[in-house]
MARSE-379997 format. One line per 4 residues: number of its first residue (from 1); their letters; for each residue x, y, z of N, C-alpha, C. Coordinates in pm, whole numbers, padded with zeros to 5 digits. Layout:
BEGIN
NUM) A) X:Y:Z:X:Y:Z:X:Y:Z | ...
//
This chain:
BEGIN
1) MNIS) -04095:10197:14643:-03965:10129:14648:-03981:09983:14610 | -03908:09940:14509:-03905:09799:14470:-03786:09733:14538 | -03812:09623:14605:-03709:09555:14683:-03690:09414:14631 | -03563:09375:14613:-03532:09236:14582:-03458:09176:14699
5) VLGC) -03503:09058:14741:-03438:08985:14849:-03357:08872:14786 | -03228:08877:14805:-03139:08775:14750:-03111:08673:14859 | -03173:08556:14847:-03166:08454:14951:-03306:08413:14991 | -03326:08285:15010:-03463:08238:15039:-03465:08134:15151
9) GRWG) -03365:08142:15241:-03369:08060:15361:-03466:08118:15461 | -03447:08088:15589:-03545:08132:15687:-03551:08284:15698 | -03435:08352:15701:-03439:08498:15712:-03475:08563:15581 | -03426:08510:15470:-03463:08566:15341:-03613:08561:15318
13) SFIT) -03673:08447:15347:-03818:08434:15328:-03894:08521:15427 | -03842:08536:15549:-03908:08625:15645:-03903:08770:15598 | -03786:08815:15552:-03773:08953:15505:-03870:08980:15391 | -03881:08883:15300:-03977:08896:15190:-04118:08911:15244
17) WYLS) -04154:08825:15338:-04286:08831:15400:-04307:08964:15470 | -04210:09006:15549:-04222:09128:15629:-04238:09251:15540 | -04150:09267:15442:-04154:09386:15358:-04276:09387:15266 | -04316:09270:15218:-04434:09266:15129:-04562:09295:15208
21) TNGY) -04570:09248:15331:-04689:09276:15411:-04693:09422:15458 | -04579:09491:15443:-04575:09634:15475:-04589:09720:15350 | -04632:09659:15241:-04671:09737:15124:-04568:09752:15014 | -04452:09689:15028:-04349:09702:14926:-04366:09596:14817
25) SVTE) -04323:09632:14696:-04318:09536:14586:-04189:09457:14602 | -04200:09325:14624:-04084:09244:14659:-04067:09129:14560 | -03942:09114:14515:-03901:08998:14435:-03800:08920:14517 | -03821:08790:14528:-03726:08706:14603:-03653:08614:14507
29) WGRE) -03522:08612:14521:-03435:08529:14436:-03376:08415:14516 | -03365:08299:14450:-03295:08185:14505:-03217:08115:14395 | -03113:08045:14436:-03028:07975:14340:-03105:07867:14266 | -03090:07865:14134:-03161:07768:14052:-03128:07625:14098
33) GGKS) -03231:07546:14118:-03214:07409:14164:-03210:07397:14315 | -03209:07511:14385:-03204:07509:14531:-03335:07459:14591 | -03325:07386:14699:-03442:07329:14764:-03537:07438:14815 | -03483:07544:14875:-03567:07647:14936:-03650:07722:14833
37) ISEL) -03586:07767:14724:-03661:07843:14624:-03759:07751:14550 | -03723:07626:14530:-03813:07532:14464:-03940:07513:14546 | -03923:07503:14678:-04039:07487:14766:-04128:07610:14762 | -04067:07729:14762:-04145:07852:14759:-04219:07868:14627
41) ISTR) -04153:07838:14518:-04219:07848:14387:-04336:07750:14378 | -04317:07632:14434:-04419:07527:14425:-04538:07554:14516 | -04512:07600:14639:-04619:07610:14739:-04642:07752:14792 | -04548:07843:14763:-04550:07981:14815:-04543:07985:14968
45) KNEY) -04488:07882:15027:-04470:07882:15172:-04356:07788:15209 | -04309:07803:15333:-04213:07708:15392:-04250:07691:15538 | -04161:07636:15618:-04197:07610:15758:-04211:07738:15840 | -04171:07852:15784:-04172:07977:15859:-04283:08073:15816
49) VSLP) -04306:08087:15685:-04398:08190:15636:-04479:08140:15518 | -04590:08209:15493:-04666:08195:15368:-04658:08330:15298 | -04613:08331:15175:-04589:08456:15104:-04716:08511:15040 | -04737:08642:15049:-04851:08704:14981:-04844:08681:14830
53) EGVK) -04959:08686:14765:-04966:08657:14621:-04884:08754:14538 | -04868:08877:14586:-04797:08976:14506:-04647:08957:14497 | -04591:08871:14580:-04447:08849:14581:-04405:08773:14455 | -04301:08823:14389:-04248:08755:14271:-04132:08666:14313
57) LTTD) -04126:08547:14261:-04020:08452:14292:-03942:08420:14166 | -03809:08417:14175:-03729:08394:14056:-03597:08326:14088 | -03541:08259:13989:-03404:08206:13999:-03312:08282:13905 | -03363:08390:13847:-03286:08473:13753:-03225:08590:13830
61) LSLA) -03097:08582:13859:-03030:08684:13939:-03033:08820:13868 | -03011:08822:13739:-03012:08948:13663:-03147:09016:13673 | -03253:08939:13665:-03388:08995:13675:-03412:09054:13814 | -03370:08981:13918:-03389:09028:14056:-03315:09158:14080
65) VKTA) -03194:09168:14027:-03114:09290:14045:-03173:09405:13965 | -03211:09379:13843:-03262:09484:13754:-03387:09551:13809 | -03474:09475:13871:-03602:09530:13918:-03591:09601:14053 | -03475:09597:14119:-03462:09646:14256:-03418:09791:14265
69) DVAV) -03482:09866:14354:-03427:09993:14401:-03332:09965:14517 | -03373:09871:14600:-03292:09826:14714:-03286:09674:14710 | -03166:09619:14732:-03151:09474:14741:-03112:09437:14883 | -03182:09342:14941:-03150:09291:15074:-03090:09152:15055
73) ISIK) -02969:09132:15103:-02903:09003:15090:-02911:08928:15222 | -02959:08805:15216:-02969:08721:15336:-02935:08578:15297 | -02806:08548:15303:-02754:08414:15271:-02652:08378:15377 | -02596:08258:15371:-02491:08225:15469:-02368:08310:15439
77) SQSL) -02303:08355:15543:-02196:08454:15530:-02081:08406:15442 | -02051:08277:15444:-01938:08226:15368:-01964:08223:15218 | -02087:08249:15176:-02121:08253:15034:-02130:08395:14981 | -02108:08495:15067:-02132:08633:15026:-02037:08679:14916
81) RDLA) -01910:08649:14927:-01813:08698:14828:-01848:08647:14688 | -01883:08521:14679:-01918:08463:14550:-02043:08531:14492 | -02145:08550:14575:-02266:08616:14527:-02238:08761:14489 | -02154:08829:14566:-02122:08968:14536:-02062:08982:14397
85) RKAK) -01975:08889:14361:-01913:08892:14229:-02015:08868:14119 | -02098:08768:14137:-02198:08735:14035:-02301:08846:14022 | -02343:08901:14134:-02445:09006:14131:-02390:09137:14078 | -02262:09163:14098:-02201:09283:14043:-02208:09282:13892
89) AAGL) -02185:09166:13833:-02194:09152:13687:-02335:09181:13638 | -02434:09162:13726:-02574:09189:13690:-02615:09332:13723 | -02522:09413:13780:-02551:09553:13808:-02581:09587:13953 | -02556:09495:14045:-02592:09521:14184:-02512:09635:14247
93) AEKT) -02391:09659:14199:-02307:09764:14258:-02368:09903:14239 | -02464:09917:14150:-02530:10045:14128:-02647:10066:14224 | -02683:09964:14299:-02801:09969:14386:-02762:09991:14533 | -02860:10026:14613:-02844:10022:14758:-02855:09877:14803
97) VVLC) -02760:09835:14886:-02755:09695:14929:-02758:09689:15082 | -02850:09611:15135:-02863:09591:15280:-02828:09445:15310 | -02734:09425:15400:-02694:09289:15438:-02767:09251:15566 | -02863:09160:15555:-02934:09111:15673:-02881:08971:15703
101) MKGL) -02763:08966:15759:-02692:08841:15787:-02583:08871:15890 | -02542:08770:15963:-02451:08792:16074:-02337:08693:16065 | -02218:08743:16037:-02104:08653:16027:-01979:08729:15988 | -01869:08658:15980:-01740:08708:15935:-01682:08606:15839
105) EEES) -01600:08650:15745:-01538:08556:15652:-01435:08473:15728 | -01455:08343:15731:-01376:08261:15823:-01228:08253:15786 | -01193:08267:15660:-01052:08255:15621:-00975:08385:15635 | -01046:08497:15649:-00978:08627:15656:-01017:08710:15778
109) GKRL) -01133:08682:15838:-01184:08763:15947:-01250:08891:15899 | -01267:08907:15768:-01326:09028:15713:-01473:09041:15755 | -01512:09167:15783:-01654:09195:15803:-01726:09187:15669 | -01857:09169:15674:-01932:09146:15551:-01932:09269:15460
113) TEIM) -01940:09390:15517:-01933:09508:15430:-01792:09524:15374 | -01691:09480:15445:-01555:09484:15390:-01545:09397:15267 | -01609:09281:15270:-01610:09193:15153:-01674:09265:15034 | -01787:09328:15057:-01857:09399:14949:-01770:09511:14892
117) IEEG) -01706:09586:14979:-01620:09696:14933:-01503:09641:14851 | -01442:09532:14897:-01332:09471:14823:-01377:09422:14686 | -01504:09387:14674:-01557:09338:14547:-01610:09450:14458 | -01585:09576:14497:-01616:09687:14410:-01744:09762:14438
121) YDKD) -01802:09746:14556:-01925:09814:14593:-01893:09943:14668 | -01974:10046:14646:-01957:10175:14712:-02003:10164:14857 | -01915:10196:14949:-01949:10180:15090:-02068:10265:15131 | -02087:10380:15064:-02198:10468:15100:-02333:10417:15051
125) KLAV) -02333:10308:14976:-02458:10244:14934:-02483:10114:15009 | -02401:10088:15111:-02412:09965:15188:-02469:09990:15327 | -02550:09898:15375:-02603:09905:15512:-02615:09762:15565 | -02627:09752:15697:-02651:09622:15761:-02777:09631:15845
129) WVGP) -02844:09517:15855:-02970:09504:15932:-02943:09395:16034 | -02928:09433:16162:-02892:09338:16266:-02980:09359:16389 | -02964:09270:16485:-03037:09284:16611:-03123:09163:16642 | -03189:09166:16757:-03260:09049:16808:-03393:09023:16737
133) GHIQ) -03435:08899:16744:-03566:08861:16692:-03562:08724:16629 | -03670:08649:16645:-03683:08519:16580:-03807:08522:16491 | -03794:08459:16376:-03902:08458:16278:-04031:08404:16339 | -04019:08297:16416:-04138:08233:16474:-04213:08330:16565
137) EFTA) -04141:08421:16630:-04205:08518:16718:-04259:08638:16639 | -04184:08682:16540:-04233:08792:16456:-04363:08753:16386 | -04367:08634:16327:-04487:08594:16254:-04605:08568:16347 | -04577:08551:16476:-04685:08538:16575:-04729:08674:16628
141) GKPN) -04671:08780:16572:-04711:08915:16611:-04637:08972:16730 | -04528:08910:16771:-04452:08959:16886:-04343:09055:16839 | -04349:09182:16879:-04256:09283:16827:-04117:09276:16889 | -04022:09339:16821:-03887:09350:16873:-03821:09473:16813
145) CMVI) -03699:09500:16856:-03623:09616:16810:-03497:09569:16738 | -03464:09635:16626:-03346:09599:16549:-03272:09726:16509 | -03161:09710:16437:-03073:09822:16404:-03041:09821:16255 | -03043:09939:16195:-02985:09959:16062:-02859:10042:16083
149) DGYD) -02747:09995:16029:-02621:10069:16041:-02554:10074:15904 | -02460:10165:15889:-02392:10179:15761:-02289:10289:15766 | -02236:10325:15650:-02131:10425:15640:-02187:10564:15614 | -02307:10572:15558:-02371:10698:15525:-02491:10720:15617
153) KALV) -02485:10824:15699:-02589:10847:15799:-02726:10872:15737 | -02727:10940:15623:-02855:10968:15558:-02921:10840:15509 | -02842:10748:15454:-02895:10620:15409:-02948:10539:15527 | -02873:10536:15636:-02916:10464:15756:-03052:10515:15802
157) KTLA) -03067:10645:15809:-03193:10704:15855:-03307:10672:15759 | -03280:10682:15630:-03384:10654:15530:-03433:10511:15540 | -03340:10417:15546:-03378:10275:15551:-03451:10241:15681 | -03400:10291:15793:-03465:10262:15922:-03606:10318:15925
161) DEFR) -03624:10439:15873:-03757:10499:15870:-03850:10426:15775 | -03798:10384:15660:-03880:10313:15561:-03923:10176:15611 | -03832:10103:15674:-03859:09964:15713:-03930:09951:15846 | -03939:10058:15922:-03999:10054:16055:-04147:10021:16048
165) SNLI) -04195:09945:16146:-04337:09912:16156:-04371:09887:16302 | -04497:09852:16329:-04535:09817:16466:-04471:09685:16510 | -04427:09604:16414:-04365:09476:16447:-04217:09490:16476 | -04148:09575:16400:-04004:09596:16422:-03977:09746:16430
169) RFYY) -03925:09788:16542:-03877:09925:16556:-03729:09926:16524 | -03689:10007:16427:-03549:10016:16389:-03483:10137:16453 | -03363:10115:16508:-03281:10223:16559:-03174:10257:16457 | -03125:10383:16463:-03017:10426:16375:-02884:10383:16437
173) GDDI) -02807:10303:16365:-02674:10266:16412:-02571:10371:16374 | -02464:10383:16454:-02359:10479:16422:-02220:10420:16442 | -02209:10288:16433:-02080:10221:16451:-02082:10093:16368 | -02047:10104:16241:-02057:09989:16153:-01965:09875:16197
177) IGSE) -01848:09907:16248:-01757:09802:16296:-01820:09728:16414 | -01866:09803:16512:-01926:09742:16629:-02051:09663:16596 | -02134:09716:16507:-02258:09646:16472:-02229:09513:16403 | -02134:09512:16311:-02104:09389:16238:-02032:09287:16326
181) VGAA) -01932:09331:16399:-01857:09237:16484:-01945:09187:16598 | -02020:09277:16661:-02107:09236:16771:-02213:09138:16727 | -02274:09163:16611:-02379:09075:16561:-02325:08936:16528 | -02205:08932:16472:-02145:08803:16439:-02103:08727:16565
185) AKNV) -02040:08799:16659:-01983:08736:16778:-02087:08677:16871 | -02209:08732:16870:-02310:08680:16962:-02343:08534:16931 | -02321:08491:16806:-02349:08352:16771:-02248:08256:16833 | -02125:08303:16853:-02025:08221:16923:-02068:08202:17068
189) MGIA) -02116:08310:17129:-02165:08301:17267:-02288:08210:17274 | -02368:08208:17168:-02484:08120:17165:-02444:07973:17167 | -02336:07939:17097:-02287:07800:17099:-02242:07763:17240 | -02167:07854:17304:-02122:07829:17441:-02241:07809:17535
193) AGIL) -02345:07892:17519:-02464:07879:17603:-02532:07745:17582 | -02537:07700:17458:-02599:07571:17430:-02524:07455:17495 | -02393:07464:17496:-02314:07360:17562:-02343:07358:17712 | -02354:07477:17772:-02389:07483:17915:-02528:07425:17939
197) DGGG) -02622:07453:17848:-02756:07394:17861:-02748:07242:17856 | -02675:07190:17759:-02665:07045:17744:-02600:06978:17863 | -02504:07048:17924:-02433:06991:18038:-02500:07015:18172 | -02614:07088:18171:-02686:07112:18295:-02633:07227:18378
201) FKTL) -02564:07322:18314:-02507:07436:18386:-02569:07568:18339 | -02701:07573:18331:-02770:07692:18283:-02738:07816:18366 | -02714:07799:18494:-02690:07915:18580:-02560:07988:18543 | -02469:07921:18472:-02345:07986:18432:-02363:08077:18311
205) KGPL) -02485:08082:18256:-02506:08170:18142:-02506:08318:18183 | -02531:08346:18310:-02518:08484:18358:-02374:08533:18349 | -02279:08462:18412:-02139:08500:18396:-02093:08497:18250 | -02144:08402:18173:-02109:08396:18031:-02149:08525:17960
209) MARG) -02266:08577:17989:-02312:08700:17925:-02224:08819:17964 | -02192:08829:18093:-02110:08941:18140:-01972:08936:18077 | -01911:08818:18078:-01776:08805:18024:-01776:08811:17872 | -01880:08756:17811:-01887:08757:17665:-01896:08898:17610
213) AREV) -01981:08980:17668:-01994:09117:17621:-01863:09194:17639 | -01796:09171:17751:-01668:09240:17776:-01562:09195:17676 | -01560:09067:17647:-01464:09011:17551:-01483:09074:17413 | -01606:09082:17371:-01637:09137:17239:-01613:09288:17237
217) ARLI) -01641:09356:17347:-01615:09499:17355:-01467:09529:17333 | -01380:09448:17393:-01235:09469:17376:-01196:09452:17230 | -01253:09354:17162:-01220:09331:17022:-01269:09446:16935 | -01393:09490:16957:-01447:09602:16878:-01360:09726:16894
221) KAMG) -01319:09756:17017:-01235:09873:17042:-01102:09861:16969 | -01041:09744:16975:-00912:09723:16909:-00922:09738:16757 | -01040:09707:16704:-01060:09715:16559:-01099:09856:16514 | -01114:09948:16609:-01144:10086:16573:-01290:10125:16591
225) GNEL) -01369:10036:16648:-01510:10066:16672:-01532:10117:16813 | -01658:10138:16845:-01697:10187:16978:-01728:10066:17066 | -01651:10047:17172:-01668:09929:17256:-01807:09922:17318 | -01874:10036:17333:-02008:10036:17391:-02110:09967:17301
229) SAYG) -02077:09950:17174:-02168:09880:17083:-02194:09736:17129 | -02097:09678:17198:-02114:09541:17246:-02227:09529:17347 | -02266:09642:17407:-02371:09640:17507:-02506:09686:17449 | -02510:09703:17317:-02632:09745:17251:-02705:09629:17185
233) LCHL) -02798:09663:17094:-02884:09563:17033:-02810:09465:16944 | -02696:09506:16889:-02625:09416:16798:-02564:09298:16871 | -02538:09311:17002:-02470:09202:17073:-02542:09164:17202 | -02519:09238:17311:-02581:09203:17439:-02734:09205:17428
237) GDYE) -02787:09299:17352:-02931:09307:17334:-02990:09191:17258 | -02903:09113:17194:-02946:08995:17118:-02922:08866:17195 | -02877:08876:17319:-02843:08755:17395:-02966:08671:17430 | -03077:08734:17460:-03195:08654:17497:-03234:08562:17383
241) TTLF) -03238:08617:17261:-03280:08536:17147:-03174:08434:17107 | -03049:08459:17140:-02941:08371:17095:-02897:08272:17203 | -02895:08314:17329:-02844:08228:17436:-02952:08152:17511 | -03079:08192:17493:-03186:08131:17571:-03299:08072:17489
245) SEFS) -03327:08128:17374:-03447:08090:17300:-03440:07949:17242 | -03552:07882:17243:-03562:07750:17180:-03543:07759:17029 | -03558:07878:16971:-03548:07895:16827:-03406:07929:16781 | -03312:07944:16873:-03176:07982:16837:-03099:07864:16779
249) NNRR) -03061:07875:16652:-02983:07768:16589:-02848:07749:16655 | -02783:07859:16694:-02650:07848:16754:-02657:07784:16893 | -02757:07822:16971:-02774:07759:17101:-02804:07610:17085 | -02892:07579:16990:-02926:07439:16965:-02805:07360:16914
253) YGED) -02724:07423:16831:-02602:07357:16782:-02512:07318:16900 | -02492:07415:16994:-02407:07387:17108:-02462:07277:17197 | -02593:07280:17220:-02655:07178:17303:-02644:07040:17237 | -02673:07034:17107:-02664:06906:17036:-02521:06857:17026
257) LYLG) -02427:06950:17014:-02285:06912:17010:-02247:06842:17140 | -02290:06900:17252:-02260:06837:17381:-02327:06700:17393 | -02451:06690:17346:-02527:06565:17359:-02490:06462:17253 | -02404:06501:17158:-02363:06408:17053:-02470:06384:16948
261) KPFG) -02559:06482:16930:-02667:06469:16833:-02634:06548:16707 | -02672:06499:16589:-02646:06575:16466:-02733:06699:16460 | -02680:06805:16397:-02755:06929:16383:-02754:06967:16235 | -02871:06975:16175:-02878:06988:16030:-02900:07128:15976
265) KLAE) -02906:07230:16063:-02931:07365:16016:-02805:07452:16029 | -02811:07572:15969:-02696:07661:15970:-02676:07723:16107 | -02554:07712:16159:-02513:07779:16283:-02393:07867:16249 | -02418:07995:16228:-02313:08086:16182:-02198:08099:16282
269) GVST) -02223:08067:16409:-02118:08079:16508:-02001:07985:16484 | -02022:07879:16408:-01914:07784:16379:-01803:07852:16300 | -01838:07914:16188:-01738:07982:16107:-01691:08111:16174 | -01779:08176:16252:-01742:08300:16319:-01634:08277:16424
273) AKAM) -01639:08163:16493:-01536:08133:16593:-01398:08128:16528 | -01392:08070:16410:-01265:08062:16337:-01217:08201:16295 | -01310:08283:16246:-01276:08418:16204:-01232:08504:16322 | -01302:08491:16435:-01266:08571:16552:-01131:08532:16610
277) KLLG) -01096:08406:16599:-00962:08364:16641:-00856:08442:16562 | -00878:08456:16432:-00785:08532:16348:-00780:08678:16392 | -00896:08736:16420:-00901:08876:16461:-00834:08898:16596 | -00854:08806:16689:-00789:08817:16819:-00639:08817:16805
281) EKYG) -00588:08730:16719:-00443:08723:16696:-00394:08849:16625 | -00470:08897:16528:-00430:09015:16451:-00423:09139:16537 | -00521:09156:16627:-00529:09278:16706:-00476:09262:16848 | -00424:09145:16881:-00366:09123:17012:-00467:09129:17126
285) VELP) -00585:09073:17103:-00692:09076:17203:-00719:08935:17254 | -00723:08921:17386:-00757:08792:17446:-00905:08764:17428 | -00938:08645:17377:-01077:08606:17356:-01098:08467:17416 | -01101:08456:17548:-01104:08324:17611:-01228:08241:17579
289) ITMA) -01345:08302:17573:-01466:08225:17542:-01462:08180:17397 | -01427:08272:17309:-01416:08238:17167:-01317:08124:17146 | -01204:08132:17213:-01101:08028:17194:-01148:07894:17248 | -01224:07895:17356:-01280:07770:17408:-01373:07707:17306
293) VYRI) -01461:07790:17246:-01554:07739:17145:-01477:07690:17023 | -01374:07764:16984:-01290:07722:16870:-01228:07585:16895 | -01169:07566:17014:-01105:07437:17044:-01207:07324:17047 | -01327:07353:17095:-01431:07250:17099:-01470:07207:16958
297) IYEK) -01487:07303:16868:-01535:07273:16734:-01424:07219:16645 | -01308:07286:16646:-01205:07255:16547:-01095:07163:16598 | -01081:07153:16729:-00977:07065:16785:-01036:06951:16865 | -01170:06942:16863:-01242:06832:16929:-01214:06823:17078
301) ADPL) -01191:06937:17140:-01172:06940:17286:-01304:06905:17354 | -01294:06857:17477:-01415:06822:17552:-01497:06947:17579 | -01622:06953:17534:-01701:07077:17542:-01716:07133:17683 | -01762:07050:17775:-01790:07100:17908:-01662:07135:17983
305) SELL) -01559:07055:17967:-01431:07083:18035:-01375:07218:17992 | -01384:07248:17861:-01332:07375:17810:-01406:07493:17872 | -01537:07485:17876:-01614:07598:17928:-01604:07611:18079 | -01610:07501:18149:-01600:07509:18295:-01464:07561:18339
309) ALFS) -01362:07536:18258:-01228:07587:18292:-01227:07740:18293 | -01313:07802:18212:-01320:07947:18210:-01365:08004:18344 | -01447:07928:18415:-01503:07976:18541:-01422:07932:18662 | -01311:07866:18636:-01226:07825:18748:-01092:07897:18745
313) RKAN) -01082:08000:18661:-00959:08078:18655:-00939:08156:18785 | -00814:08193:18811:-00784:08271:18930:-00855:08406:18923 | -00888:08459:19040:-00954:08589:19047:-00868:08695:18982 | -00933:08791:18918:-00862:08899:18851:-00921:09031:18899
317) TEFA) -00836:09132:18904:-00884:09261:18953:-00976:09330:18853 | -00966:09293:18726:-01054:09353:18625:-01177:09264:18609 | -01295:09319:18633:-01419:09242:18623:-01437:09184:18483 | -01474:09058:18479:-01512:08992:18355:-01399:08985:18253
321) K) -01276:08984:18298:-01167:08975:18201:-01151:08834:18150
//
């Protein structure tokens, strides 16, 4: 199997490293003139990984698509539609495509596979790769479990079996809506957790986890997915890496936001909060934690006041509502 990885940020470069060290022929593509691909071409390494000699690096999108049996896309979610259009012209719609990224389109609330389908891709050739894990821990040899999900069960099984190793055990997903929404939404909860860390209220992350999973479960159910997915690896199972780890960009973003410090890396929860607000309104679902994070980011509400207000609400007969 020849694999092309479209994207060369931290996850793109990790996927290239992971799949190449597991014996696959891998080509990694990055945008011409981009800092990340330029660094890899020049040094064959970045702050996360050193790439094996057999890995091919290119800025030619047509070449990357042409050589692939399977293409793994790992870029920021808000750039997916544009890349999907450009890559389709290069023939990507004829390939199996795996989206290893977590987000929602902020202006529409669309899931990432929905974007691909709207751009002319066959849903039965699409899959997502989600779940817990940090590159710094994987490259140190610390294993974790992740999920492959999609619309075609046979493709899900094939990809999970092919990509599985002693470092990552892949489970078969059976709820594409839940997997995509849950994976995206956990980053919003990560921002909230970071704010609690910054304000010195770490103990409230327990209630945050209970209420956050319930909030997301309600949204997944309203959208036609299985609400139990919120309690699996795509969401609750990813809370340790997102709400507690020193390597979590979203948690760090929330903490730095509270402390008034600049944050220079990608935090997907920022755009996801905006997208989830749209989904909550569309499906008539209350999303109190999401809305608190939205007001903090987009309306400049006081971070700690917004979150602490969630824990001072009147008692309710429904747990974690």
